[in-house]
N, CA, C and O of each residue as an XYZ file, in Angstrom:
696
protein
N      22.192      3.427    -29.881
C      21.259      2.725    -30.008
C      22.328      1.961    -31.042
O      23.556      2.032    -31.100
N      21.320      1.164    -31.872
C      21.896      0.169    -32.454
C      21.605      1.122    -34.079
O      20.795      2.034    -34.246
N      22.483      0.578    -35.011
C      21.738      0.818    -36.386
C      22.184     -0.162    -37.058
O      23.373     -0.464    -36.954
N      21.426     -0.787    -37.797
C      21.330     -2.158    -38.484
C      21.477     -2.005    -40.201
O      21.424     -2.777    -41.159
N      21.695     -0.535    -39.989
C      22.778     -0.574    -41.568
C      24.408      0.574    -41.226
O      25.607      0.838    -41.311
N      23.760      0.692    -41.030
C      26.019      0.734    -40.219
C      26.392     -0.279    -39.485
O      27.514     -0.559    -39.061
N      25.190     -0.919    -39.332
C      26.220     -1.974    -38.592
C      25.539     -3.314    -39.077
O      24.783     -3.805    -38.239
N      25.615     -3.747    -39.833
C      24.519     -4.285    -41.202
C      25.350     -5.934    -40.369
O      24.736     -6.958    -40.068
N      26.898     -5.664    -40.182
C      27.271     -6.989    -40.023
C      26.316     -7.522    -38.757
O      25.456     -8.366    -39.009
N      26.505     -6.930    -37.141
C      25.756     -7.242    -36.556
C      24.534     -7.457    -35.887
O      24.291     -8.088    -34.859
N      23.579     -6.620    -36.898
C      22.032     -6.717    -36.820
C      21.650     -8.280    -37.808
O      20.572     -8.862    -37.692
N      23.335     -8.984    -39.214
C      22.858    -10.780    -39.248
C      22.139    -10.192    -39.269
O      21.580     -9.747    -38.268
N      21.720     -9.829    -40.954
C      20.645     -9.873    -41.818
C      20.630    -10.180    -42.960
O      21.346     -9.741    -43.860
N      19.136    -11.603    -43.058
C      20.211    -12.697    -44.591
C      19.997    -11.654    -45.696
O      19.356    -10.620    -45.886
N      20.798    -12.396    -46.274
C      21.431    -11.388    -47.723
C      19.748    -10.700    -48.006
O      19.350     -9.535    -47.991
N      19.190    -11.725    -48.202
C      18.042    -11.366    -49.575
C      16.776    -10.360    -48.752
O      15.586    -10.321    -49.066
N      17.311     -9.755    -47.864
C      16.548     -9.413    -47.041
C      17.993     -7.825    -47.382
O      17.804     -6.912    -48.187
N      18.769     -7.923    -46.844
C      20.099     -6.656    -47.662
C      19.641     -5.970    -48.072
O      19.313     -4.856    -47.663
N      19.409     -6.800    -49.619
C      18.991     -6.695    -51.207
C      18.188     -6.592    -51.873
O      18.087     -6.497    -53.096
N      17.146     -6.614    -50.594
C      15.846     -5.714    -51.471
C      15.448     -4.396    -51.050
O      15.143     -4.128    -49.888
N      15.456     -3.421    -52.185
C      14.894     -1.883    -52.033
C      14.447     -1.740    -50.673
O      14.261     -2.769    -50.023
N      14.261     -0.699    -50.187
C      13.926     -0.125    -49.186
C      13.981      1.299    -49.177
O      14.939      2.073    -49.163
N      12.294      1.547    -49.190
C      12.169      3.437    -49.826
C      12.530      4.172    -48.227
O      13.125      5.176    -47.834
N      12.096      3.500    -47.864
C      12.916      4.932    -46.011
C      13.765      4.155    -45.426
O      13.864      3.947    -44.217
N      14.681      3.510    -46.689
C      16.269      2.927    -46.080
C      17.510      4.565    -45.968
O      18.163      5.147    -46.834
N      17.312      4.832    -44.249
C      18.734      5.837    -44.154
C      17.919      7.246    -43.831
O      18.328      8.371    -43.546
N      16.253      6.557    -44.040
C      15.813      8.342    -43.794
C      15.643      8.530    -42.623
O      16.192      7.639    -41.974
N      14.909      9.606    -41.721
C      14.562      9.931    -40.821
C      12.889      9.947    -41.241
O      12.605     10.211    -42.409
N      11.829      9.666    -40.282
C      10.723     10.076    -40.533
C      10.266     11.004    -41.054
O       9.413     10.826    -41.923
N      10.670     12.287    -40.705
C      10.739     14.011    -41.013
C      10.833     13.937    -43.079
O      10.251     14.718    -43.832
N      11.736     12.764    -43.496
C      11.915     13.067    -44.682
C      11.865     12.202    -45.511
O      12.537     12.098    -46.538
N      10.378     10.959    -44.769
C       9.338     10.281    -45.584
C       8.650     10.647    -46.813
O       8.433     11.853    -46.694
N       8.415     10.443    -47.384
C       7.113     10.934    -48.225
C       5.290     11.003    -47.250
O       5.041     10.902    -46.049
N       4.562     11.169    -48.205
C       3.464     11.007    -47.650
C       2.986      9.802    -47.121
O       2.686      9.414    -45.992
N       3.001      9.109    -48.724
C       2.238      7.639    -48.371
C       2.962      7.422    -47.132
O       2.834      7.565    -45.916
N       3.712      7.046    -47.931
C       5.364      6.298    -46.229
C       4.627      6.275    -44.519
O       4.194      5.376    -43.797
N       4.777      7.811    -44.382
C       4.130      8.720    -43.243
C       2.836      7.804    -43.217
O       3.273      7.101    -42.305
N       2.026      7.438    -43.390
C       0.967      6.923    -43.491
C       1.335      5.840    -42.743
O       1.410      5.635    -41.532
N       1.630      4.948    -44.093
C       1.741      3.437    -43.862
C       2.558      3.508    -42.273
O       2.011      2.755    -41.468
N       3.199      3.919    -41.969
C       4.048      4.200    -40.404
C       2.858      4.091    -39.685
O       2.773      3.107    -38.950
N       1.681      5.065    -39.731
C       1.286      5.585    -38.937
C      -0.041      4.638    -38.635
O      -0.485      4.457    -37.501
N      -0.655      4.008    -39.967
C      -1.332      3.355    -39.949
C      -1.477      1.921    -39.883
O      -2.549      1.371    -40.137
N      -0.141      1.125    -39.456
C      -0.001     -0.175    -40.088
C      -0.281     -0.132    -37.813
O       0.116      0.479    -36.821
N      -0.853     -0.823    -38.065
C      -1.240     -2.262    -37.258
C      -0.664     -3.445    -36.773
O      -0.829     -4.435    -37.486
N       0.302     -3.658    -35.191
C       1.131     -4.496    -34.655
C       0.623     -5.302    -33.412
O       0.031     -4.874    -32.421
N       1.030     -6.652    -33.737
C       0.039     -7.816    -32.811
C       1.083     -7.407    -31.391
O       2.207     -7.859    -31.610
N       1.025     -6.832    -30.300
C       0.821     -7.062    -29.232
C       0.943     -8.000    -28.400
O      -0.159     -8.505    -28.188
N       1.706     -8.448    -27.861
C       1.760     -9.671    -26.147
C       2.106     -8.150    -25.207
O       2.840     -7.174    -25.358
N       1.196     -8.582    -24.280
C       1.438     -8.293    -22.649
C       1.572     -9.505    -22.183
O       0.734    -10.343    -22.518
N       2.879     -9.946    -21.125
C       2.626    -10.605    -20.340
C       3.332    -10.291    -19.326
O       4.489     -9.873    -19.354
N       2.218    -10.606    -17.765
C       2.198    -10.398    -17.018
C       2.679    -11.324    -15.394
O       1.784    -11.988    -14.870
N       4.244    -11.291    -14.637
C       4.473    -12.169    -14.093
C       4.810    -12.105    -12.400
O       4.101    -13.061    -12.714
N       5.034    -12.023    -11.431
C       5.509    -11.959     -9.955
C       7.031    -12.631    -10.230
O       7.951    -12.574     -9.414
N       7.109    -13.355    -11.707
C       8.012    -14.161    -11.227
C       9.349    -13.546    -12.221
O       9.388    -14.298    -13.194
N      10.662    -12.274    -12.379
C      11.195    -12.407    -12.954
C      11.438    -13.088    -14.005
O      11.061    -12.703    -15.112
N      12.241    -14.434    -13.778
C      13.428    -15.016    -14.385
C      12.049    -15.909    -15.460
O      11.930    -16.555    -16.501
N      11.219    -15.352    -14.284
C      10.227    -16.870    -16.424
C       9.694    -16.125    -16.776
O       8.824    -16.880    -17.211
N       9.113    -14.571    -17.213
C       9.576    -13.219    -17.765
C      10.571    -13.478    -18.912
O      10.517    -13.716    -20.119
N      11.781    -13.271    -17.672
C      13.164    -13.015    -18.888
C      12.919    -14.756    -19.722
O      12.433    -14.792    -20.853
N      13.284    -15.947    -19.058
C      13.124    -17.273    -19.763
C      12.556    -16.879    -20.718
O      13.351    -16.545    -21.597
N      11.049    -16.691    -21.103
C      10.134    -16.020    -22.099
C      10.721    -15.351    -23.508
O      10.978    -15.505    -24.702
N      10.712    -14.605    -22.514
C      12.130    -13.219    -23.787
C      13.360    -14.165    -24.117
O      13.506    -14.296    -25.332
N      14.048    -14.681    -23.542
C      14.911    -14.653    -23.694
C      14.762    -16.341    -24.998
O      15.698    -16.726    -25.698
N      13.491    -16.939    -24.954
C      13.532    -18.110    -25.279
C      13.427    -17.434    -26.712
O      14.265    -17.624    -27.594
N      11.925    -16.346    -26.895
C      11.213    -15.954    -28.101
C      12.552    -15.685    -28.970
O      13.124    -16.497    -29.697
N      12.951    -14.169    -28.678
C      14.191    -13.924    -29.537
C      15.309    -15.392    -29.684
O      16.420    -14.866    -29.616
N      15.430    -16.223    -29.773
C      16.385    -16.865    -29.742
C      15.692    -18.056    -30.574
O      16.049    -19.233    -30.514
N      14.928    -17.690    -31.144
C      13.909    -18.919    -31.760
C      13.322    -20.378    -31.060
O      12.881    -21.356    -31.664
N      13.460    -20.195    -29.672
C      13.371    -21.600    -29.245
C      11.877    -22.338    -28.457
O      11.540    -22.668    -27.320
N      11.332    -22.344    -29.724
C       9.901    -22.788    -29.246
C      10.050    -23.911    -28.312
O      10.951    -24.743    -28.420
N       9.082    -23.924    -27.318
C       8.240    -24.710    -26.243
C       8.588    -26.403    -26.077
O       8.170    -26.981    -27.081
N       8.834    -26.766    -25.705
C       9.081    -28.283    -25.837
C       7.150    -28.877    -24.821
O       6.469    -28.622    -23.827
N       7.187    -29.725    -26.019
C       6.372    -30.457    -25.472
C       5.378    -30.565    -24.112
O       4.149    -30.500    -24.092
N       6.254    -30.740    -23.049
C       6.115    -30.347    -21.703
C       5.988    -29.165    -21.259
O       5.145    -28.905    -20.401
N       6.680    -28.390    -21.691
C       6.987    -27.455    -21.408
C       4.745    -26.016    -20.897
O       4.146    -25.289    -20.105
N       4.748    -26.929    -22.637
C       3.551    -26.372    -22.908
C       2.758    -27.040    -22.250
O       1.687    -26.469    -22.042
N       2.864    -28.013    -21.846
C       1.590    -29.169    -20.630
C       1.838    -27.566    -19.382
O       0.961    -26.905    -18.825
N       2.741    -27.471    -19.348
C       3.197    -26.787    -17.934
C       2.502    -25.775    -17.814
O       2.266    -25.210    -16.746
N       1.935    -25.310    -19.368
C       0.735    -24.876    -19.328
C      -0.760    -24.372    -19.049
O      -1.325    -23.323    -18.737
N      -1.248    -26.359    -19.476
C      -2.746    -26.311    -19.163
C      -3.103    -26.216    -17.811
O      -2.507    -26.286    -16.736
N      -4.999    -25.919    -18.430
C      -4.771    -25.938    -16.954
C      -5.776    -27.095    -16.647
O      -6.358    -27.772    -17.495
N      -5.877    -27.202    -15.336
C      -5.983    -28.404    -14.092
C      -5.359    -29.338    -12.941
O      -4.469    -30.012    -13.460
N      -5.462    -29.568    -11.870
C      -4.985    -29.663    -11.584
C      -3.992    -31.455    -11.276
O      -3.714    -31.977    -10.196
N      -3.746    -31.871    -12.466
C      -2.900    -32.076    -12.751
C      -1.222    -31.773    -12.839
O      -0.300    -32.248    -12.176
N      -1.232    -30.859    -13.853
C      -0.836    -29.956    -14.702
C      -0.071    -29.570    -13.039
O       1.145    -29.661    -12.870
N      -0.985    -29.166    -11.991
C      -0.754    -28.407    -10.756
C       0.624    -29.636     -9.753
O       1.467    -29.225     -8.956
N       0.443    -30.841    -10.099
C       0.348    -31.964     -8.626
C       1.945    -31.982     -9.889
O       3.049    -31.618     -9.485
N       1.652    -32.586    -11.727
C       3.726    -32.777    -11.496
C       3.799    -31.204    -11.455
O       4.124    -31.112    -10.271
N       3.741    -30.093    -11.827
C       5.240    -29.159    -11.004
C       5.386    -29.245    -10.079
O       6.587    -29.010     -9.951
N       4.680    -29.603     -8.428
C       5.339    -29.872     -6.823
C       5.890    -30.698     -7.168
O       7.047    -30.773     -6.754
N       5.367    -31.826     -8.151
C       6.766    -33.385     -7.373
C       7.478    -33.231     -8.469
O       8.433    -33.909     -8.090
N       7.798    -32.867     -9.577
C       8.418    -32.281    -10.647
C      10.095    -31.096     -9.986
O      11.322    -31.126     -9.888
N       9.174    -30.437     -9.785
C       9.373    -28.937     -9.667
C       9.928    -28.008    -10.700
O       9.899    -28.586    -11.787
N      10.257    -27.202    -10.767
C      10.579    -25.753    -12.086
C      11.949    -25.292    -11.516
O      12.137    -24.630    -12.536
N      12.507    -25.174    -11.155
C      13.743    -25.400    -10.163
C      13.881    -22.935     -9.780
O      14.448    -22.401     -8.827
N      13.089    -22.177    -11.011
C      14.044    -21.466    -11.135
C      11.995    -21.191    -10.995
O      11.408    -21.003    -12.061
N      11.589    -21.197    -10.354
C      10.762    -20.801     -9.620
C       9.908    -21.429     -7.550
O       9.762    -22.481     -6.928
N       9.702    -20.358     -7.399
C      10.336    -21.280     -5.786
C       8.943    -21.806     -5.236
O       8.668    -21.787     -4.036
N       8.444    -22.080     -5.811
C       6.760    -22.118     -5.180
C       6.603    -23.691     -6.211
O       5.620    -24.430     -6.154
N       7.399    -23.844     -6.794
C       7.767    -26.057     -7.205
C       9.652    -25.882     -6.770
O      10.356    -25.218     -7.531
N       9.997    -26.255     -6.069
C      11.072    -26.391     -5.274
C      11.187    -28.063     -6.295
O      12.033    -28.254     -7.168
N      10.253    -28.944     -5.930
C       9.826    -30.334     -6.327
C      10.389    -31.325     -5.514
O      11.514    -31.278     -5.016
N       9.316    -32.497     -5.364
C      10.215    -33.913     -4.511
C      11.856    -33.988     -4.626
O      12.592    -33.874     -5.606
N      12.156    -34.244     -3.132
C      14.073    -34.906     -3.315
C      13.734    -35.482     -4.156
O      13.842    -34.730     -5.124
N      13.141    -36.938     -4.645
C      13.742    -37.497     -5.417
C      14.765    -37.040     -6.595
O      15.902    -37.381     -6.921
N      13.453    -35.748     -7.255
C      14.135    -35.280     -8.525
C      15.005    -34.066     -8.269
O      15.952    -33.668     -8.947
N      14.323    -33.380     -6.771
C      15.840    -31.724     -6.387
C      16.880    -33.028     -6.288
O      17.453    -33.333     -7.333
N      17.125    -33.731     -5.216
C      18.416    -34.023     -4.972
C      18.827    -36.303     -5.714
O      19.749    -36.672     -6.441
N      18.187    -36.795     -5.357
C      18.536    -38.015     -6.977
C      19.137    -37.677     -7.789
O      20.320    -37.978     -7.942
N      18.314    -36.782     -8.707
C      18.276    -37.151    -10.172
C      18.592    -35.913    -10.043
O      18.669    -35.822    -11.268
N      19.000    -34.244     -9.489
C      19.406    -33.814     -9.610
C      19.243    -32.727    -10.481
O      20.112    -31.937    -10.850
N      17.904    -32.758    -10.814
C      16.899    -31.929    -11.951
C      17.656    -30.154    -11.749
O      18.209    -29.701    -10.747
N      17.379    -29.379    -13.265
C      17.991    -28.523    -12.460
C      17.326    -27.689    -13.699
O      17.579    -28.186    -14.797
N      16.735    -26.826    -13.713
C      15.794    -25.687    -14.379
C      16.720    -26.156    -15.780
O      16.135    -26.936    -16.531
N      17.727    -25.851    -16.065
C      17.915    -26.211    -18.419
C      18.071    -27.478    -18.818
O      19.127    -27.933    -19.258
N      16.632    -28.331    -18.628
C      16.243    -29.470    -18.631
C      15.568    -29.060    -19.304
O      15.915    -29.801    -20.223
N      14.390    -28.138    -19.984
C      13.679    -27.891    -19.854
C      11.860    -29.139    -20.370
O      11.192    -29.611    -21.290
N      12.025    -28.996    -18.696
C      11.187    -29.980    -18.415
C      11.058    -30.872    -18.503
O      10.019    -31.514    -18.352
N      12.878    -31.480    -18.995
C      12.866    -33.571    -18.554
C      11.934    -34.108    -17.943
O      10.984    -34.812    -18.286
N      12.518    -33.463    -16.422
C      12.186    -34.182    -15.032
C      10.207    -33.919    -15.275
O       9.572    -34.858    -14.796
N      10.007    -33.666    -15.423
C       8.302    -33.298    -15.436
C       7.892    -33.938    -15.738
O       7.005    -34.426    -15.038
N       8.236    -34.610    -17.311
C       7.652    -35.501    -18.358
C       7.732    -36.944    -17.400
O       6.918    -37.695    -16.863
N       9.331    -36.839    -17.541
C       9.413    -37.932    -16.533
C       8.611    -38.335    -15.257
O       8.569    -39.505    -14.876
N       8.007    -37.365    -14.646
C       7.586    -37.752    -13.213
C       5.935    -37.668    -13.843
O       4.975    -38.153    -13.245
N       5.877    -37.191    -14.722
C       3.930    -37.589    -15.161
C       3.769    -39.111    -15.867
O       2.789    -39.836    -15.695
N       4.739    -39.384    -16.558
C       5.010    -40.646    -17.232
C       4.971    -41.830    -15.611
O       4.163    -42.695    -15.271
N       5.701    -41.533    -15.239
C       6.026    -42.552    -13.708
C       4.508    -42.673    -12.842
O       4.093    -43.567    -12.104
N       3.918    -41.439    -13.252
C       2.629    -41.805    -12.505
C       1.122    -42.334    -13.453
O       0.141    -42.936    -13.017
N       1.378    -41.890    -14.747
C       0.892    -42.648    -15.356
C       0.999    -43.911    -15.149
O       0.105    -44.489    -14.530
N       2.294    -44.713    -15.699
C       2.428    -45.788    -15.184
C       2.233    -46.900    -13.441
O       2.427    -48.095    -13.218
N       1.853    -45.937    -12.705
C       1.282    -46.373    -12.126
C      -0.307    -46.376    -11.464
O      -0.830    -46.991    -10.535
N      -0.863    -45.184    -12.616
C      -1.788    -45.215    -12.204
C      -2.872    -46.222    -13.478
O      -4.039    -46.457    -13.162
N      -2.373    -46.680    -14.725
C      -1.922    -47.984    -15.481
C      -2.422    -49.380    -14.718
O      -3.379    -50.148    -14.811
N      -1.449    -49.282    -14.067
C      -1.218    -50.739    -13.864
C      -2.309    -51.173    -12.169
O      -2.860    -52.268    -12.048
N      -2.392    -50.098    -11.112
C      -3.474    -49.625    -10.269
C      -4.784    -49.418    -11.349
O      -5.869    -49.328    -10.776
N      -4.807    -49.359    -12.375
C      -7.238    -49.456    -12.626
C      -6.450    -51.388    -14.055
O      -7.109    -52.280    -14.589
N      -5.370    -51.194    -14.055
C      -5.651    -52.631    -15.971
C      -4.327    -53.765    -15.650
O      -3.653    -54.339    -16.505
N      -4.221    -53.860    -14.398
C      -3.292    -54.524    -14.148
C      -1.905    -54.881    -15.325
O      -1.163    -55.848    -15.497
N      -2.056    -53.582    -15.941
C      -0.878    -53.285    -16.850
C      -0.229    -51.950    -16.994
O      -0.769    -50.901    -16.642
N       1.277    -52.066    -17.674
C       1.241    -51.188    -17.613
C       1.532    -50.601    -19.073
O       2.131    -51.394    -19.799
N       1.210    -49.321    -19.660
C      -0.151    -48.113    -20.451
C       1.374    -47.251    -21.761
O       2.356    -46.645    -21.333
N       1.333    -47.284    -21.960
C       1.622    -45.998    -23.357
C       1.954    -44.683    -22.190
O       1.568    -44.466    -21.042
N       2.960    -43.893    -23.239
C       3.857    -43.184    -22.139
C       4.058    -42.350    -23.304
O       4.570    -41.303    -22.907
N       3.921    -42.332    -24.347
C       4.502    -40.738    -25.212
C       3.643    -40.831    -25.687
O       2.920    -41.733    -26.110
N       3.669    -39.872    -25.646
C       3.713    -37.634    -25.966
C       2.106    -37.295    -25.861
O       1.482    -36.430    -25.248
N       1.621    -38.631    -26.951
C       0.107    -38.409    -27.017
C      -0.763    -39.012    -26.177
O      -1.928    -38.653    -26.009
N      -0.064    -40.189    -25.489
C      -0.563    -40.679    -24.020
C      -0.430    -38.953    -22.943
O      -1.142    -38.426    -22.089
N       0.472    -38.711    -23.409
C       0.723    -38.314    -21.761
C      -0.130    -36.400    -21.939
O      -0.111    -35.563    -21.037
N      -0.742    -36.212    -23.275
C      -1.423    -35.529    -23.408
C      -3.278    -36.332    -22.837
O      -4.321    -35.998    -22.276
N      -2.836    -37.124    -23.272
C      -4.212    -37.741    -23.295
C      -5.023    -37.277    -21.232
O      -5.977    -36.758    -20.652
N      -3.465    -38.105    -20.975
C      -3.775    -38.474    -19.202
C      -4.214    -37.040    -18.592
O      -5.111    -36.761    -17.797
N      -3.220    -36.201    -19.278
C      -3.332    -34.953    -18.704
C      -4.710    -34.174    -18.934
O      -5.436    -33.532    -18.175
N      -4.749    -34.381    -19.814
C      -7.230    -34.255    -20.438
C      -7.422    -34.569    -19.780
O      -7.689    -33.775    -18.878
N      -7.517    -36.249    -19.436
C      -8.238    -37.314    -18.714
C      -8.092    -36.566    -17.031
O      -8.841    -36.977    -16.144
N      -7.576    -36.012    -16.886
C      -7.578    -35.962    -14.689
C      -7.313    -33.466    -14.498
O      -6.731    -32.754    -13.679
N      -7.927    -33.252    -15.443
C      -7.772    -32.560    -14.863
C      -8.782    -31.626    -13.553
O      -8.705    -30.458    -13.171
N      -9.735    -32.825    -13.125
C      -9.783    -32.831    -11.590
C      -9.553    -33.887    -11.214
O     -10.397    -34.745    -10.956
N      -8.242    -34.004    -11.112
C      -7.378    -34.532    -10.580
C      -7.091    -34.266     -9.156
O      -6.649    -33.204     -8.717
N      -7.440    -35.544     -8.331
C      -7.200    -35.408     -6.299
C      -5.648    -35.448     -6.205
O      -5.045    -36.515     -6.321
N      -4.863    -33.986     -5.943
C      -3.031    -34.792     -5.432
C      -3.655    -35.142     -3.840
O      -3.398    -36.320     -3.591
N      -4.324    -34.542     -2.802
C      -4.601    -35.347     -1.628
C      -5.324    -36.917     -1.288
O      -5.376    -37.406     -0.159
N      -5.806    -37.501     -2.428
C      -6.296    -39.021     -3.249
C      -5.295    -39.521     -2.692
O      -4.234    -38.897     -2.725
N      -5.403    -41.111     -1.866
C      -4.639    -41.563     -1.061
C      -4.498    -42.376     -2.763
O      -4.052    -43.482     -2.456
N      -4.593    -42.370     -3.725
C      -3.611    -42.584     -5.551
C      -2.603    -42.248     -6.005
O      -1.734    -42.713     -6.742
N      -2.961    -40.697     -5.083
C      -2.273    -39.618     -5.475
C      -0.847    -40.194     -5.137
O       0.040    -40.529     -5.922
N      -0.867    -40.227     -3.352
C       0.290    -39.966     -2.135
C       0.951    -41.324     -2.693
O       2.080    -41.104     -3.132
N       0.438    -43.050     -2.822
C       1.066    -44.064     -2.808
C       2.134    -43.147     -4.344
O       3.363    -43.157     -4.416
N       1.444    -42.656     -5.075
C       2.417    -42.840     -6.770
C       3.127    -41.789     -5.846
O       3.546    -42.932     -5.660
N       3.418    -41.298     -5.456
C       4.765    -40.455     -5.075
C       5.473    -40.301     -4.200
O       6.418    -39.566     -3.914
N       4.508    -41.679     -3.449
C       5.303    -42.199     -2.011
C       6.212    -41.784     -1.791
O       7.367    -41.978     -2.170
N       5.327    -40.586     -0.543
C       6.532    -39.276      0.227
C       6.120    -37.986      0.093
O       6.059    -37.026      0.861
N       5.842    -38.179     -1.090
C       5.502    -36.231     -1.490
C       4.524    -35.754     -1.048
O       3.409    -36.157     -1.379
N       4.757    -34.593     -0.029
C       3.342    -33.762      0.353
C       3.528    -32.259     -0.477
O       2.957    -31.276     -0.005
N       3.891    -32.201     -1.030
C       3.610    -30.682     -2.167
C       1.984    -30.960     -2.239
O       1.259    -30.214     -2.897
């Protein structure tokens, strides 16, 4: 069992935390005053329950939360609703999830790996956006983060089976 008092160096608390007075420090629950016991027993905690059939996905989220690593823009988009999200996941892949192996281009040519934190999915979205922009306007459009977000929102009903979608990925069958 880990004891943050006797193992303070391992706990790595910042100095300002270590120097604060702590009325319950070094005491067992039974040794606390009635007021402190009441505080512990009535304190409300925010708890999130995350359920998935893919253990690695939950483990990755836990590790990221513990390390204080926020999701990047593409990882946030991966969680958005809509058919375009699913299309990009299938196109660029998400190597830790068998359902999303990715197109040969990303998997074999680009050597996309799970540690890329959404890079290849963002590139896939940008490639599709450039194709659609050229097809619709005869010119290449913006592919910055704001434009990608807008494209995802605009194409919630994206049809992956449409001729345009099939042509934009030339041979992607996912």
